[in-house]
Every structure is written in C-alpha cells, then in structure tokens.
C-alpha positions in Angstrom: -15.0 -20.1 -30.7 -14.1 -18.5 -27.4 -16.6 -16.2 -25.7 -16.5 -12.5 -26.4 -15.2 -10.4 -23.6 -17.1 -7.3 -22.5 -15.2 -4.0 -22.6 -13.8 -3.3 -19.1 -14.0 0.5 -19.5 -17.6 0.4 -20.7 -18.6 -1.9 -17.8 -17.4 0.7 -15.3 -19.2 3.6 -17.0 -22.6 2.3 -18.3 -25.5 0.2 -17.0 -28.3 -1.3 -19.0 -31.8 -0.9 -17.4 -34.4 -3.7 -17.4 -36.2 -2.1 -20.3 -33.0 -2.1 -22.4 -32.1 1.6 -22.1 -28.4 2.6 -21.4 -27.6 4.8 -18.4 -24.4 6.7 -17.8 -22.9 9.8 -16.3 -23.8 13.3 -17.5 -21.3 15.3 -19.4 -20.0 18.7 -18.1 -20.4 17.6 -14.4 -16.9 17.4 -13.0 -15.3 20.8 -13.0 -16.0 24.5 -13.7 -19.1 24.1 -11.5 -19.2 27.7 -10.1 -21.0 29.2 -13.0 -23.5 26.4 -13.3 -26.8 26.7 -11.4 -27.6 24.5 -8.4 -30.6 23.1 -10.3 -28.3 22.1 -13.2 -25.7 20.6 -10.8 -28.3 18.5 -9.0 -29.5 17.1 -12.3 -26.0 16.0 -13.2 -25.9 13.7 -10.2 -28.8 11.6 -11.6 -27.8 9.1 -14.3 -28.3 10.2 -17.9 -30.1 8.1 -20.4 -27.8 7.6 -23.4 -29.3 8.6 -26.7 -30.9 5.9 -29.0 -28.2 6.7 -31.6 -25.3 5.7 -29.2 -27.0 2.9 -27.3 -26.4 0.1 -29.8 -22.6 0.8 -29.8 -22.4 0.7 -26.0 -24.5 -2.4 -25.8 -22.1 -4.1 -28.2 -19.2 -3.2 -25.9 -21.1 -4.5 -22.9 -22.1 -7.7 -24.8 -25.8 -7.1 -24.1 -28.6 -8.2 -26.5 -28.0 -9.0 -30.2 
C-alpha cells in the first residue's frame, strides 16, 4: 500500500508538541478587536492548546501517532 498523505491544510495550522498535545491558533483573534481588552488580545497571540476531544481528529489528519 502507498503511504498516507498528511493533510496540507492541517499541516499549516497545527503543530504537535513533544508531549503529544496539539497547538493551534486562538479563535476570535483576527477582527473586531476594538471591543476586546488588551489582555485578551495579548493572550490570542500565544498558541492555544486544542481540546482533548478534538486532538485525535487533528492528529489523524497530520499522520501523527496511532
């Protein structure tokens, strides 16, 4: 059988940490920023840890793990 290809869109959006957690961008961070507090906007810039519920699906797209 040929090798599985990883999902190109997922490759660009997510990264798996050394411990196996999935990191990605925060939601609500790109526009309508005027009403959001500076503290909240600063927090958006740091990568978000994707929930344990969604992580297996993203890992499957990336071809990571089992």
